[in-house]
RODO-2510 file (C-alpha; in nm, 4 decimals, decimal comma):
residues 374
     n   res          X          Y          Z
     1     m    10,5451    12,3923    11,8253
     2     q    10,2550    12,1859    11,9583
     3     k    10,2958    11,9390    12,2437
     4     l    10,0927    11,6177    12,2742
     5     n    10,0331    11,4109    12,5847
     6     y     9,7669    11,1690    12,4650
     7     f     9,9692    10,8521    12,4552
     8     s     9,9761    10,7704    12,8251
     9     s     9,6002    10,7178    12,8183
    10     i     9,5562    10,5359    12,4870
    11     k     9,2916    10,2671    12,5196
    12     y     9,3110     9,9383    12,3335
    13     f     9,0213     9,7963    12,1365
    14     a     9,1949     9,4626    12,0863
    15     k     9,0121     9,1560    12,2110
    16     l     9,2457     8,8601    12,2363
    17     n     9,0636     8,5311    12,2770
    18     n     9,3889     8,3468    12,2223
    19     p     9,7033     8,5577    12,2698
    20     n     9,9148     8,2951    12,0941
    21     s     9,7226     8,2955    11,7670
    22     m     9,6196     8,5670    11,5251
    23     s     9,3309     8,3489    11,4095
    24     e     9,1117     8,4619    11,7004
    25     i     9,1914     8,8334    11,7095
    26     y     8,9883     9,1277    11,5909
    27     l     9,0195     9,5004    11,6550
    28     n     8,7578     9,7731    11,6855
    29     n     8,5049     9,5904    11,4650
    30     s     8,6822     9,6968    11,1448
    31     v     9,0109     9,5023    11,1402
    32     y     8,9989     9,1237    11,1473
    33     f     9,2858     8,8787    11,1759
    34     g     9,3581     8,5299    11,0485
    35     q     9,0643     8,3070    10,9542
    36     n     8,8282     8,5629    11,1091
    37     a     8,9267     8,8015    10,8287
    38     f     8,7983     8,5669    10,5586
    39     d     8,4940     8,4630    10,7614
    40     q     8,3977     8,8268    10,8062
    41     l     8,4635     8,9096    10,4410
    42     n     8,2374     8,6261    10,3291
    43     h     7,9755     8,7434    10,5780
    44     v     7,9970     9,1016    10,4477
    45     i     7,9606     8,9911    10,0862
    46     e     7,6657     8,7628    10,1609
    47     n     7,4752     9,0153    10,3724
    48     d     7,5458     9,3435    10,1918
    49     v     7,4299     9,2022     9,8570
    50     f     7,6954     9,3626     9,6375
    51     s     7,6139     9,3588     9,2683
    52     s     7,9635     9,2347     9,1853
    53     v     8,3003     9,1730     9,3489
    54     v     8,6272     9,2775     9,1845
    55     v     8,9735     9,1967     9,3214
    56     l     9,2560     9,4443     9,2502
    57     m     9,6091     9,3026     9,2661
    58     d     9,9507     9,3436     9,1130
    59     t    10,1474     9,0814     8,9207
    60     n    10,3227     8,9682     9,2403
    61     t    10,0088     8,9152     9,4470
    62     k     9,8358     8,7541     9,1485
    63     f    10,0988     8,4802     9,1569
    64     h    10,1581     8,4481     9,5321
    65     c     9,8375     8,5577     9,7065
    66     l     9,5418     8,5172     9,4715
    67     p     9,5439     8,1357     9,5107
    68     i     9,5030     8,1808     9,8879
    69     l     9,2119     8,4209     9,8394
    70     k     9,0417     8,1889     9,5887
    71     h     9,0543     7,9130     9,8477
    72     k     8,9121     8,1365    10,1215
    73     l     8,6456     8,3371     9,9378
    74     s     8,3038     8,1746     9,8919
    75     t     8,1892     8,3929     9,6016
    76     d     8,2802     8,4462     9,2393
    77     f     8,4803     8,7575     9,1553
    78     k     8,6499     8,9319     8,8678
    79     t     9,0083     9,0582     8,8747
    80     i     9,2117     9,3619     8,7742
    81     c     9,5903     9,3308     8,7652
    82     i     9,8355     9,6231     8,7697
    83     d    10,2137     9,6477     8,7554
    84     p    10,3912     9,6317     9,0937
    85     g    10,5851     9,9046     9,2690
    86     e    10,5728    10,2674     9,3771
    87     g    10,6522    10,3831     9,0246
    88     f    10,3021    10,2773     8,9169
    89     k    10,1144    10,4466     9,2025
    90     n     9,9898    10,7278     8,9835
    91     i     9,6822    10,8656     8,8109
    92     h     9,7609    10,6720     8,4920
    93     t     9,7178    10,3445     8,6806
    94     c     9,3941    10,4805     8,8262
    95     l     9,2661    10,5441     8,4730
    96     f     9,3424    10,1829     8,3874
    97     i     9,1596    10,0591     8,6997
    98     w     8,8532    10,2749     8,6256
    99     e     8,8450    10,1543     8,2657
   100     q     8,8661     9,7929     8,3784
   101     l     8,5938     9,8430     8,6398
   102     s     8,3734     9,9873     8,3693
   103     k     8,4474     9,6943     8,1356
   104     t     8,3495     9,4447     8,4072
   105     g     8,0135     9,6207     8,4373
   106     a     8,0790     9,7385     8,7916
   107     d     7,8075     9,9744     8,9186
   108     r     7,7629    10,1835     9,2348
   109     n     7,6874     9,8681     9,4366
   110     a     8,0098     9,6901     9,3414
   111     l     8,2812     9,5941     9,5921
   112     l     8,6531     9,6358     9,5207
   113     i     8,8909     9,4172     9,7225
   114     s     9,2517     9,5423     9,7262
   115     l     9,4823     9,2413     9,7583
   116     g     9,8388     9,3619     9,7941
   117     g    10,0872     9,5844     9,9706
   118     g    10,0751     9,9548    10,0400
   119     v    10,0737    10,0561     9,6743
   120     v     9,7732     9,8349     9,5939
   121     t     9,5700     9,9381     9,8997
   122     d     9,6555    10,3082     9,8535
   123     i     9,5569    10,3180     9,4890
   124     g     9,2699    10,0727     9,5322
   125     g     9,1034    10,2816     9,8005
   126     f     9,1505    10,5979     9,5959
   127     a     9,0186    10,4449     9,2736
   128     a     8,7162    10,2974     9,4551
   129     s     8,6422    10,6300     9,6250
   130     c     8,6231    10,8069     9,2882
   131     f     8,4534    10,5450     9,0702
   132     k     8,0772    10,6127     9,0361
   133     r     8,1323    10,8750     9,3110
   134     g     8,2391    10,6047     9,5515
   135     i     8,1977    10,2281     9,5733
   136     a     8,2675    10,0062     9,8743
   137     f     8,6175     9,8677     9,9159
   138     v     8,7985     9,6190    10,1384
   139     h     9,1716     9,6025    10,2110
   140     l     9,3504     9,2685    10,2325
   141     p     9,7119     9,3799    10,2894
   142     t     9,9717     9,1201    10,1974
   143     t    10,2899     9,2973    10,3136
   144     l    10,4000     9,3902    10,6633
   145     l    10,3981     9,7583    10,5632
   146     g    10,0417     9,7270    10,4407
   147     m     9,9276     9,5417    10,7522
   148     v    10,0599     9,7862    11,0112
   149     d    10,0398    10,1140    10,8202
   150     a     9,9180    10,1636    10,4637
   151     a     9,5870     9,9764    10,4956
   152     i     9,5040    10,1257    10,8366
   153     g     9,3508    10,4690    10,8852
   154     g     9,1563    10,5513    10,5708
   155     k     9,4269    10,7323    10,3731
   156     n     9,4128    10,6469    10,0036
   157     g     9,6020    10,8160     9,7229
   158     v     9,8653    10,8308     9,4523
   159     d    10,1948    11,0054     9,3840
   160     l    10,2435    11,3104     9,1635
   161     n    10,5477    11,2281     8,9525
   162     t    10,8112    11,1427     9,2168
   163     l    10,6359    11,3331     9,4982
   164     k    10,4796    11,0949     9,7479
   165     n    10,1037    11,0848     9,8142
   166     q    10,0222    11,4285     9,6758
   167     i     9,6766    11,3289     9,5439
   168     g     9,4364    11,1472     9,7712
   169     i     9,1356    11,1163     9,9948
   170     i     9,0573    11,0042    10,3502
   171     r     8,7856    10,7386    10,3348
   172     r     8,7653    10,4237    10,5423
   173     p     8,7391    10,0783    10,3877
   174     h     8,4373     9,8580    10,4501
   175     m     8,6698     9,6323    10,6479
   176     i     9,0355     9,5291    10,6696
   177     g     9,1531     9,1692    10,6820
   178     i     9,5013     9,0760    10,8017
   179     d     9,6388     8,7248    10,7659
   180     s    10,0010     8,6573    10,8526
   181     q    10,0239     8,3670    10,6078
   182     f    10,0639     8,6259    10,3308
   183     l    10,3953     8,7288    10,4887
   184     k    10,5385     8,3889    10,3944
   185     t    10,5263     8,4995    10,0292
   186     l    10,7600     8,7966    10,0906
   187     p    11,1387     8,8331    10,0650
   188     k    11,3138     8,9463    10,3833
   189     q    11,3765     9,2950    10,2406
   190     q    11,0007     9,3575    10,2251
   191     i    10,9516     9,2362    10,5830
   192     v    11,2309     9,4606    10,7096
   193     s    11,0840     9,7540    10,5173
   194     g    10,7469     9,7216    10,6883
   195     y    10,9111     9,6811    11,0269
   196     a    11,0296    10,0439    11,0147
   197     e    10,6696    10,1582    11,0644
   198     m    10,6411     9,9370    11,3733
   199     i    10,9596    10,0894    11,5173
   200     k    10,8020    10,4307    11,4538
   201     h    10,4927    10,3219    11,6476
   202     g    10,7185    10,2265    11,9357
   203     l    10,8919    10,5650    11,9338
   204     i    10,5693    10,7656    11,9393
   205     h    10,3854    10,5335    12,1768
   206     s    10,5796    10,3734    12,4630
   207     d    10,9141    10,2522    12,5948
   208     s    10,7793     9,8996    12,6306
   209     y    10,6672     9,8656    12,2687
   210     f    10,9855    10,0285    12,1374
   211     d    11,1933     9,7857    12,3456
   212     s    10,9870     9,4945    12,2101
   213     c    11,0566     9,6083    11,8543
   214     i    11,4330     9,6468    11,8872
   215     s    11,4816     9,3325    12,0975
   216     t    11,4385     9,0919    11,8065
   217     d    11,6169     9,0207    11,4799
   218     e    11,3833     8,7314    11,3931
   219     l    11,0936     8,8969    11,2128
   220     k    10,8594     8,5997    11,1915
   221     g    10,6533     8,3599    11,3998
   222     e    10,4231     8,4267    11,6938
   223     y    10,6378     8,7119    11,8264
   224     i    10,6027     8,9195    11,5108
   225     e    10,2292     8,8389    11,5016
   226     h    10,1939     8,9812    11,8519
   227     l    10,3858     9,2944    11,7521
   228     i    10,1650     9,3361    11,4432
   229     t     9,8525     9,3236    11,6581
   230     e     9,9909     9,5855    11,8962
   231     s    10,1071     9,8057    11,6107
   232     v     9,7650     9,7978    11,4438
   233     s     9,6013     9,8791    11,7762
   234     i     9,8333    10,1768    11,8332
   235     k     9,7561    10,3236    11,4928
   236     l     9,3811    10,2548    11,5170
   237     n     9,3546    10,4362    11,8476
   238     i     9,5381    10,7401    11,7108
   239     v     9,3203    10,7486    11,3992
   240     e     9,0013    10,7164    11,6061
   241     e     9,1042    11,0286    11,7955
   242     d     9,1866    11,2324    11,4836
   243     i     9,0661    11,0863    11,1540
   244     n     9,1329    11,4055    10,9530
   245     e     9,4853    11,4656    11,0873
   246     k     9,4254    11,7990    11,2605
   247     g     9,6416    11,7165    11,5615
   248     l     9,7282    11,3805    11,7201
   249     r     9,7374    11,1847    11,3952
   250     k    10,0249    11,3991    11,2696
   251     a    10,2450    11,2072    11,5135
   252     l    10,2208    10,9105    11,2755
   253     n    10,4363    11,1139    11,0355
   254     y    10,7373    11,0826    11,2650
   255     g    11,0433    11,0018    11,0537
   256     h    10,8476    11,0708    10,7358
   257     t    10,9346    11,4351    10,6675
   258     l    11,2917    11,3412    10,5814
   259     g    11,2044    10,9784    10,5024
   260     h    10,9551    11,0650    10,2281
   261     a    11,1973    11,3202    10,0820
   262     i    11,4742    11,0582    10,0727
   263     e    11,2379    10,8091     9,9080
   264     s    11,1278    11,0675     9,6498
   265     f    11,4896    11,1661     9,5821
   266     r    11,5916    10,8066     9,5131
   267     m    11,2851    10,7456     9,2922
   268     s    11,4523    10,9580     9,0244
   269     f    11,7489    10,7151     9,0111
   270     d    11,7714    10,3789     8,8375
   271     k    11,6004    10,0909     9,0144
   272     s    11,9196     9,9628     9,1790
   273     r    11,9458    10,2845     9,3851
   274     q    11,5784    10,3256     9,4706
   275     l    11,4646    10,2564     9,8260
   276     l    11,1631    10,0745     9,9576
   277     h    10,9370    10,2982    10,1650
   278     g    11,0426    10,1461    10,4963
   279     e    11,4109    10,1634    10,4078
   280     a    11,3806    10,5392    10,3567
   281     i    11,1690    10,5782    10,6714
   282     a    11,4287    10,3899    10,8772
   283     i    11,6861    10,6526    10,7782
   284     g    11,4322    10,9278    10,8482
   285     l    11,3733    10,7894    11,1983
   286     v    11,7430    10,8130    11,2839
   287     l    11,7734    11,1633    11,1370
   288     e    11,4653    11,3034    11,3104
   289     t    11,5519    11,1351    11,6409
   290     f    11,8959    11,2990    11,6273
   291     i    11,7253    11,6341    11,5673
   292     s    11,4920    11,5585    11,8601
   293     h    11,7971    11,4941    12,0786
   294     r    11,9619    11,8212    11,9805
   295     l    11,6505    12,0392    12,0120
   296     f    11,4548    11,8728    12,2939
   297     k    11,7099    11,6542    12,4740
   298     f    11,5630    11,3240    12,3567
   299     p    11,7699    11,0650    12,5508
   300     k    12,1018    10,9993    12,3790
   301     y    12,1133    10,6317    12,4775
   302     r    11,7750    10,5757    12,3085
   303     l    11,8999    10,7537    11,9964
   304     d    12,2097    10,5329    11,9886
   305     q    11,9959    10,2196    12,0397
   306     l    11,7842    10,3174    11,7420
   307     k    12,0829    10,3937    11,5192
   308     t    12,2531    10,0650    11,6076
   309     y    11,9388     9,8644    11,5299
   310     i    11,8793    10,0444    11,1991
   311     h    12,2419     9,9983    11,0921
   312     n    12,2275     9,6276    11,1798
   313     q    11,8962     9,5541    11,0075
   314     y    11,8844     9,7922    10,7103
   315     s    12,1139     9,8604    10,4179
   316     f    12,3415    10,1608    10,4687
   317     h    12,3299    10,4617    10,2363
   318     r    12,5441    10,7746    10,2044
   319     f    12,4249    11,1152    10,0918
   320     d    12,6735    11,3871    10,0039
   321     k    12,6039    11,7538    10,0788
   322     s    12,4551    11,8275     9,7362
   323     e    12,2205    11,5286     9,7690
   324     q    12,1219    11,6420    10,1169
   325     l    12,0331    11,9868     9,9785
   326     h    11,8169    11,8213     9,7121
   327     i    11,6395    11,6186     9,9832
   328     i    11,5835    11,9326    10,1907
   329     d    11,4343    12,1027     9,8863
   330     l    11,1969    11,8091     9,8325
   331     m    11,0660    11,8501    10,1884
   332     k    10,8930    12,1693    10,0759
   333     h    10,6269    11,9435     9,9229
   334     d    10,5473    11,7659    10,2515
   335     k    10,1727    11,7696    10,3234
   336     k    10,2261    11,8869    10,6838
   337     n    10,3739    12,2166    10,5672
   338     t    10,1889    12,5448    10,6148
   339     k    10,2608    12,8786    10,4453
   340     g    10,5843    12,7446    10,3027
   341     n    10,7198    12,6355    10,6422
   342     i    10,8483    12,2784    10,6823
   343     n    10,6785    12,1268    10,9870
   344     f    10,8513    11,8384    11,1644
   345     v    10,7132    11,5944    11,4172
   346     l    10,9832    11,5532    11,6832
   347     l    11,0099    11,3763    12,0182
   348     k    11,0893    11,5039    12,3638
   349     n    11,0966    11,1435    12,4780
   350     i    10,9514    10,8128    12,3662
   351     g    10,5731    10,8543    12,3651
   352     n    10,5972    11,2332    12,3894
   353     p    10,5683    11,3834    12,0387
   354     l    10,5867    11,7496    11,9499
   355     l    10,4125    11,8833    11,6402
   356     n    10,4854    12,1660    11,3963
   357     c    10,8544    12,2007    11,4841
   358     k    11,0913    12,4136    11,2766
   359     v    11,4404    12,2830    11,1969
   360     e    11,7375    12,4698    11,0494
   361     n    11,9175    12,3192    10,7500
   362     d    12,2506    12,3086    10,9357
   363     l    12,0978    12,0743    11,1927
   364     i    11,9648    11,8473    10,9173
   365     h    12,3183    11,8217    10,7758
   366     e    12,4430    11,7303    11,1256
   367     a    12,1769    11,4602    11,1451
   368     f    12,3028    11,3087    10,8194
   369     d    12,6582    11,3159    10,9604
   370     y    12,5369    11,1269    11,2696
   371     y    12,3539    10,8646    11,0631
   372     q    12,6542    10,8180    10,8328
   373     d    12,9047    10,7844    11,1186
   374     r    12,9391    10,4095    11,1544
***
């Protein structure tokens, strides 16, 4: 078990010229918000003299978000469109993207802009990193999950069958642009899904940010914009400390050991029983916080606060004992594992993560019982 105490001294790179508007915010010279995002993107394209610009999107962002980008971008570009959803985040879709890049005449000086949620930015960054041994890419996340998590930190990759993110690379985008107007194109379920990652940031970072996250049911407007900015800043600071995930960055996997396994398990079912990433992570947060309480005396009242919020905001799911055993078996494929041992990130308290923790199966079953006790 490895203990971390970095979070009390995290420094913020955020510069807020106008705290009430995302249009004047940028972070650490690589993430730009609001109109600044498009201004910077146009500046990058004009000054870096790319040979061509290609926009990658899925059928949803083609309809809802491409018109916004066309209005904002001051250069011509070509497009590649893929099918939406986690089920298409695989090497077969990459082959399609590479073939389309080749057909457009893209060379080593081309720029790929990923316009979409976590699936599009994950696969876009990976495809760009491999094509011609690596071309430049920009992320324009259009979902809350993409804005606060998937597009931030340089992780790009695809799934291997139903196993999450087994093939990938760590390579930073040229820049990231975040504009909250894209959130207006999303159904509430997608907003709630992304919010799970922000709750996670609160748990691993500070009481104040966690309290801010669970104090609202209205996930829109200036309040959510402020929380997005803080969430991005929290993740950026962690990544800056540990880009290759040797220590501190592992804390970002809190709730994901069980959450990813639950998501993978449900991916084998018909679409009506599949879970969005954040929906599975929300369950994982409750389960792993219960385990943290039992092993390291994480405060019970905080655990109950979390469970109540998750039950109120997210759809409820039951898992019988045989399903739980299947989920436990899937955890063997988690990327944090070493020498066959399942390594959990757990919490001693909010903002006090512990790495490489071992957990017995009986305790995992107890955690499911706690989550399912309504």
